[in-house]
C-alpha positions as CSV (number, residue, x, y, z in Angstrom):
1,X,18.3,-5.9,-12.9
2,X,20.2,-4.6,-15.9
3,X,23.8,-3.8,-16.1
4,X,24.9,-0.2,-16.0
5,X,25.7,1.2,-19.4
6,X,29.3,1.6,-20.5
7,X,30.7,5.1,-20.3
8,X,34.1,6.7,-20.8
9,X,35.8,9.0,-18.4
10,X,38.1,11.1,-20.7
11,X,35.3,13.0,-22.5
12,X,32.9,13.2,-19.5
13,X,31.5,16.6,-18.5
14,X,30.0,15.1,-15.2
15,X,30.2,12.1,-13.1
16,X,26.9,10.2,-13.0
17,X,26.1,8.4,-9.8
18,X,23.1,6.0,-10.2
19,X,21.5,5.8,-6.8
20,X,21.3,2.4,-5.3
21,X,17.5,2.3,-5.6
22,X,18.0,2.7,-9.4
23,X,20.7,0.0,-9.4
24,X,18.6,-2.5,-7.4
25,X,15.0,-1.9,-8.5
26,X,14.1,-2.8,-12.1
27,X,11.6,-1.2,-14.4
28,X,7.8,-1.8,-14.0
29,X,6.5,-5.1,-15.4
30,X,6.2,-5.0,-19.2
31,X,8.1,-1.7,-19.4
32,X,10.0,-1.4,-22.7
33,X,12.8,0.9,-23.6
34,X,15.9,2.1,-21.7
35,X,16.5,1.9,-18.0
36,X,17.0,5.2,-16.2
37,X,20.8,4.9,-16.3
38,X,20.6,4.1,-20.0
39,X,18.4,7.1,-20.6
40,X,20.5,9.5,-18.6
41,X,23.7,8.4,-20.4
42,X,22.0,8.6,-23.8
43,X,20.3,11.9,-23.4
44,X,23.4,13.5,-21.9
45,X,25.5,12.4,-24.9
46,X,22.8,13.6,-27.2
47,X,23.1,17.0,-25.7
48,X,26.8,17.0,-26.0
49,X,27.3,16.7,-22.2
50,X,28.5,13.1,-21.8
51,X,28.6,11.6,-18.4
52,X,30.8,8.9,-16.8
53,X,29.6,6.2,-14.4
54,X,32.5,5.0,-12.2
55,X,33.3,1.3,-12.2
56,X,33.2,1.1,-8.4
57,X,29.8,2.6,-7.5
58,X,28.7,-0.8,-6.1
59,X,29.1,-0.8,-2.3
60,X,28.4,2.9,-2.0
61,X,25.2,4.8,-1.2
62,X,24.0,8.2,0.0
63,X,23.8,6.9,3.6
64,X,20.2,8.0,4.0
65,X,18.9,4.5,4.8
66,X,21.5,4.2,7.6
67,X,20.8,7.4,9.5
68,X,17.1,7.2,8.9
69,X,17.1,3.9,10.8
70,X,19.4,5.0,13.5
71,X,22.3,2.8,12.5
72,X,24.9,5.3,13.7
73,X,28.1,3.4,13.0
74,X,27.0,2.2,9.6
75,X,25.8,5.7,8.8
76,X,29.2,7.2,9.6
77,X,31.0,4.6,7.5
78,X,28.8,5.1,4.5
79,X,28.7,8.9,4.7
80,X,32.5,9.1,4.8
81,X,32.8,6.4,2.1
82,X,30.6,8.2,-0.4
83,X,32.4,11.6,0.1
84,X,35.8,10.0,-0.3
85,X,34.7,8.1,-3.4
86,X,33.0,11.2,-4.9
87,X,36.2,13.2,-4.3
88,X,38.2,10.7,-6.3
89,X,35.6,10.3,-9.1
90,X,35.2,14.0,-9.6
91,X,38.9,14.6,-9.7
92,X,38.8,16.7,-6.5
93,X,35.6,18.4,-7.3
94,X,36.6,19.3,-10.9
95,X,33.5,17.6,-12.3
96,X,29.9,17.8,-10.9
97,X,28.4,14.7,-9.4
98,X,24.9,14.1,-10.9
99,X,22.6,11.9,-8.8
100,X,19.5,10.4,-10.3
101,X,17.2,10.2,-7.2
102,X,16.2,13.4,-5.4
103,X,16.3,11.9,-1.9
104,X,19.8,10.6,-2.6
105,X,20.9,14.0,-3.9
106,X,19.7,15.6,-0.7
107,X,21.5,12.9,1.3
108,X,24.9,13.4,-0.4
109,X,24.6,17.2,-0.7
110,X,23.4,18.0,2.8
111,X,22.5,15.1,5.2
112,X,25.9,13.4,5.3
113,X,27.7,16.5,6.5
114,X,27.2,16.1,10.3
115,X,28.6,12.6,10.2
116,X,31.8,13.3,8.3
117,X,35.3,13.5,9.7
118,X,36.8,17.0,9.7
119,X,39.0,16.1,6.8
120,X,36.0,14.8,4.8
121,X,34.0,17.9,5.5
122,X,36.6,19.9,3.7
123,X,36.4,17.5,0.8
124,X,32.6,17.7,0.8
125,X,32.8,21.5,0.6
126,X,34.6,21.1,-2.6
127,X,32.0,18.9,-4.3
128,X,29.3,20.0,-6.6
129,X,26.3,17.7,-6.1
130,X,23.6,18.1,-8.8
131,X,20.2,16.6,-8.9
132,X,19.4,14.9,-12.1
133,X,16.4,17.2,-12.6
134,X,18.7,20.2,-12.5
135,X,21.2,18.5,-14.8
136,X,18.5,17.8,-17.3
137,X,16.6,21.1,-17.1
138,X,19.6,23.4,-17.0
139,X,22.4,21.6,-18.9
140,X,20.6,19.2,-21.3
141,X,17.2,20.6,-22.4
142,X,18.6,23.9,-23.8
143,X,20.9,21.8,-26.0
144,X,18.3,19.4,-27.3
145,X,15.5,19.4,-29.9
146,X,12.2,18.1,-28.7
147,X,10.8,16.0,-31.5
148,X,7.7,14.5,-30.0
149,X,5.4,15.4,-27.1
150,X,2.6,13.5,-25.4
151,X,-0.7,15.2,-24.8
152,X,-0.7,15.3,-21.0
153,X,1.6,14.6,-18.0
154,X,0.9,14.5,-14.3
155,X,3.8,15.1,-11.9
156,X,4.6,13.9,-8.4
157,X,6.9,16.4,-6.7
158,X,8.7,14.6,-3.8
159,X,9.5,15.8,-0.4
160,X,13.2,15.9,-1.2
161,X,12.6,17.9,-4.3
162,X,10.9,20.5,-2.1
163,X,13.8,20.5,0.3
164,X,16.2,21.0,-2.6
165,X,14.0,23.6,-4.2
166,X,13.9,21.8,-7.6
167,X,10.2,21.2,-8.1
168,X,10.2,23.8,-10.9
169,X,12.7,21.6,-12.8
170,X,10.3,18.7,-12.7
171,X,7.4,20.7,-14.1
172,X,9.8,22.3,-16.7
173,X,10.9,19.0,-18.0
174,X,7.4,17.7,-18.0
175,X,6.4,20.8,-20.0
176,X,9.0,20.0,-22.6
177,X,7.7,16.5,-23.0
178,X,3.9,17.2,-22.8
179,X,1.4,19.7,-24.1
180,X,-0.4,19.8,-20.7
181,X,1.2,19.5,-17.3
182,X,-0.8,18.9,-14.1
183,X,0.4,19.2,-10.6
184,X,-2.3,17.7,-8.4
185,X,-3.7,20.1,-5.8
186,X,-3.2,17.4,-3.1
187,X,0.3,16.4,-4.2
188,X,2.3,15.7,-1.1
189,X,4.4,13.2,0.8
190,X,3.7,9.6,-0.5
191,X,4.9,8.2,2.9
192,X,6.9,5.5,1.2
193,X,9.9,6.7,3.1
194,X,12.6,4.4,1.8
195,X,11.2,1.0,2.8
196,X,8.3,2.0,5.0
197,X,5.9,1.7,2.1
198,X,7.0,-1.9,1.5
199,X,6.7,-2.9,5.1
200,X,3.6,-0.8,5.9
201,X,1.7,-0.2,2.7
202,X,-1.2,1.2,4.6
203,X,0.9,4.3,5.3
204,X,1.3,5.1,1.6
205,X,-2.4,4.2,0.9
206,X,-3.5,6.8,3.5
207,X,-1.0,9.5,2.6
208,X,-1.7,9.3,-1.2
209,X,-5.5,8.9,-1.1
210,X,-6.4,12.4,-2.2
211,X,-3.6,12.8,-4.7
212,X,-4.4,9.4,-6.2
213,X,-8.1,10.2,-6.5
214,X,-7.2,13.3,-8.4
215,X,-4.8,11.5,-10.7
216,X,-7.2,8.6,-11.4
217,X,-10.1,10.9,-12.2
218,X,-8.8,11.3,-15.7
219,X,-6.3,9.8,-18.1
220,X,-2.8,11.0,-18.5
221,X,-0.2,10.1,-21.1
222,X,2.7,10.3,-18.7
223,X,3.2,10.1,-14.9
224,X,6.5,11.7,-14.0
225,X,8.7,12.1,-10.9
226,X,12.4,11.5,-10.2
227,X,12.7,9.2,-7.1
228,X,12.2,5.5,-7.6
229,X,10.7,4.5,-4.3
230,X,8.2,7.4,-4.5
231,X,7.4,6.3,-8.0
232,X,6.7,2.8,-6.7
233,X,4.4,4.3,-4.0
234,X,2.5,6.3,-6.6
235,X,2.3,3.2,-8.9
236,X,0.6,1.3,-6.1
237,X,-1.7,4.2,-5.1
238,X,-2.9,4.9,-8.6
239,X,-2.5,1.7,-10.6
240,X,-0.6,3.9,-13.1
241,X,3.1,3.7,-14.1
242,X,5.3,6.6,-12.8
243,X,8.8,7.0,-14.2
244,X,11.6,9.5,-14.0
245,X,11.2,12.7,-16.1
246,X,14.6,12.0,-17.6
247,X,13.2,8.8,-19.2
248,X,10.5,11.0,-20.8
249,X,13.1,13.6,-21.9
250,X,15.2,10.9,-23.6
251,X,12.1,9.7,-25.5
252,X,11.0,13.1,-26.4
253,X,14.3,14.1,-27.9
254,X,15.2,10.7,-29.6
255,X,16.1,11.2,-33.3
């Protein structure tokens, strides 16, 4: 696991919240180049939209893992903790909160709400939670020069991207980084579901069989998504290396 990159608050145009899955899980074996947090910080600065990572993100998460497992008390604690922390980080909602995993964006933006205290619901209503795909496609890409593109990219839209309505941002970013973009006809839920794919790999193997067959039927230069556990699921299903579209964007716009 790499250290999070150093950032500075005064010039920040957004607060960047690296999801715990991206803080815990490392890059694929043999992967060279920047980590996802390093890429997000670099490409945001390059676009003139610098971000700030708070020093105290450790010990916080989107609470999704808690409520998905039915740990009610833990879920309430973490849901309220992240909203209170985000309120402070964003100076009372003055800055947007950019989250780099789509399921975690969904968790903080919507799924924590029923578990918040009345006071924290009011704080939450004042937050602007932005998925990293939206940040990259809407705020960064128009301010960047694409200097190199690969020939082809296949994308894996996740369930949470569909719930958030941001699949078009994934394909848009892929289109900026590749000449050809393919969305598999059978793209769907990878069934990794947080840690289910680790404990019951047969679920992911079954759920991804058709999509994986389509992906492995031909070569691609890039395999893109924006949710680390789903990327791991697709890695296992296809034997290919999936990574965040923001890593691809950083590479494509690097001087």
